[in-house]
C-alpha positions, 0 to 999 in steps of 0.5 A: 753635285754641290759639295756638302756644307761643312761647318768649319767649327766642327771639323777644323782644318790646319788652316782653321786651327787656332794658333797656340800662344807663344811664350816670349823672352828668356823662358820661351827661349829656354823652353824652345831649346828642349823641343825636338829640333836638331838645330837646337842641340848645340844650345841644349848641350851648352845650357846643361853644361853651364847648369852642371858647372854652376851646381858643382861650383857651388858644392866645391866652393862650400867644401873648400870653405868647410875645409879652410874655415877655422874650427871656431867658425863652424856652426856648433862652435859658433852657437856655443861660443858664448858658453865655451870657457875663456882663454886665460893667461898662464900664471907663473911664479917669480922664477917663471915656474908655471902655477896655473895654465890652460889645457884643451879637453873635449866636451859633448854637445847636442843640436836638439833640432837634429836629434831624430829620437830623443828617447833613444839618444838619452838612453845611449848617452846615459849608458856612457855617462851614468851620472847624467840626469836622464830626465833633464837630458831628455827634456833638453834633447826634445826641445827645439834649441839649437845647442846644448851641452851633454857632458863637459870635459870628458876622457878620450875613452868616453869620447871614443864610446860616444863616437861609436854610438853615431847619434845624429846631432851629437858631436864634440867641441874642444874646451879650455880647462884650467889646471894647477900643476903644483896642486895645493901650492899657493892655493889661497893666492891663485884662487881657482876658475870654474868649469867655464874657465871664469875666475872665481877667487884669488888672482884668477878673479883678479885676472878677469877683473883686469880684462886679461882673458880672451873669450872664444867669440873674440878669436880671429883665425884658426891660430889660438893666441898666446897671452902674456903670463901673469908673473907673481911675486910668489917664490914656489920654492919658499912656498913649498918649504913654508907649507911643509914646516907649517904642516909639521908644526900644526901636527906637532903642536896639535893646532887646529890651523896654521898660517905663514907669510914671507914679505919683502920689506923693501918692495912689499912683495909677498914671497910666500903665503900659506894658510892651513888647512888649504885646498887643491884648486884642481878640486875647487869644491874643497875651498867651500869648507869653512876652515879653508879660509885665507887666514892671512888676509881674510881672517881678522885677529887680535894679534897679541904682543906683536902689536907692541912693536907698533906702540914702541915705535909710536912712543919713540917717534913721538919724541916724548920717549927715547931708547933710554926712557924708563917706564914703571911696570910695577903693580897693575893698571885698573879700569873699573873692574878691568885690570891689566897685568903682566904675564911674567911681571918684573915688578920694577921700572924698566928701560925701553928695550927691557919693556920690549924684551920682557913684553910688559903689558903694563909699561906698554899701556902706560906709554900709550896712555901718556901719548893719549887716545887721539895720538894712538888712534891716529898713529894706528891709522897712519900705519894702515891698521884702521882701514880695510887693506886691499891687494890684488886678491879680491878677498879681504876683511875690514879690521874690527875697531872699537866704535867708542875708543876710550882710555881702556881701548887705548891701553889694551890695543897698545899690547894687541887686544881689543882690535882685530886686523888682517895678519897681512895688515899687521905685517905691512905695518911691522915691515915699515918699522924695519925698512927705514920707515916706509909703509909699502902696500903689499902686492902679489905681483912682481915689483922693483924697489923703485916701483915700491918707493913710488907707492911708499909713505914715510911713517917713522924716521930712520932712527926709530926704524933702527931702534925697532930692529935693535929691540927685535934683535935683542929679543932674539938674543935675550927674550921670548924670540930666542928659539927663532934665532938661527946661527948666521942669519942675525934674526930679530923677532917678537912673539904674540899670544892672544886669548881667543874670544869665545861667546863674547868672553876670552877663553884662557885655554884657546890661544892664537899665537903669532910670531914676527921675525926679520932677517937679517936684523941689521939690514932687513930683507924679509919679514916672516910671520907664523900663526898657530891657532890653538896649539897645545902644551907639550912635555917638551914645552914644559907645559906652556903653549905660548908663542915662544914655545911653538910659533917662534921655533917654527919660524926658525925652522922656516928661516933656516930652510928658505934663507939660502933660497932667498939669497940671504947668505949666512955670516959666521961672524956677527956684523960690526956695529949693526946699530950705530945710533943705538951705540951712540945713545948707549942703549940698554943691552947694546954691546960696547 
């Protein structure tokens, strides 16, 4: 029989089945390895081994990178590098004692993108930190930000509590915090740094301006750098002693404020600066109170009779007056309705030293008027009294000078009224009168005498400078500075009492008392300034509240305490011929 006809399209045989397309190249080779063929087993094992080796190699490499990478290279810290406080150099006093340094504290951060439940995280974190604003924290944790601070500068106990919470996306980062181990000591010089370790005031701000800090983003490697310390001219021992004495004086004489300064007349270095009330830079919010200002170089004041030293030096330097000149101090000086008189007038003709010792307003004004307004103004400018004094401290104030400087201004400015300056500014000028005639800009940094001379300007002659030391010493022996005289230290000084201006008028019962002292007067090393704001009369001061009764004895107490610290050796015998030029001139008051 003939075979039935079979349609090959309906019943395909092996010969008639369509061939599957073969995959070529690498993919085909790999797929071929996984077909169940014994001849491919060895290749399959090798491929799996290579794959596992690669995977574990990547994991191991990542673990090694994490283990050896420095802390600042990790994600959260890198994200916060622009917010973490800078690394600041230590600040030390002239003897190397630490005044300011950095310590490391821990802060809590969060990565909101990794927070699973912001509400729960907020509730848990505010339980540990009740002072946190829950609404603000919840909003930040609910955002898509990569980093946010939760709490800065926490305690170890708080860190342990947060750690126990185990909140995903919450961690810890070390931060730099500025501390001041001596508290209030030299607070107005140091200033302070904020929570981000940025200098806000004082030397701390100057450090930032000079680029002496290192930002976290600038660190290279795990080792934190040790920056060179900033060495100040401040002597911590003298600073502490002066503050104690000013605190005593402020309380004893019931003053509303007090300030003090020790200045090296040879170098211009500020050895101590105190302004009370002061503040603790560890609690910088206290510095915002209005009575916490730096009265030495931010406040400007009419300095009173201490400015007579400048007028006396001007008269002697002019050549129109000598140490033996005689000036009429009788009667009063009148300028329209204004009169100038003496507090305790001698009502006679006075020699130049007597004018200084008796602190005669009339005679001092006559000297300035004879020299003229232009001469007086230019001499004050030469001594740096008419321009803003700038130092390393960013805080300073411009002097208040009359816009129209007439004769009445010349007369009153000659004895310390009608022009207001920084006490540091007046100290700079007074130091120039005593150190041989060199005007040296003050500094809060260490400086040698050679470096000081490079910046110095000669403003008066050495003979005039000797005359000024002589009259200041004479004033300590016979005048208003007698209560500042300390046996063995050959002190010279000048008092100043200025009525304060209240509502545009001088208030007779409100005084700013100042006192300048130099030690030793024959070979000066240091200038001392004491300021008492509104001291009150006491029975022991016989009802007086002028500078000679309070600022002068306070300065004497300071000198007695700090002179040995500053290597001023007491002398039990007075110096022989301490003022030779005055002796040759036969000046009034000179010992034969």
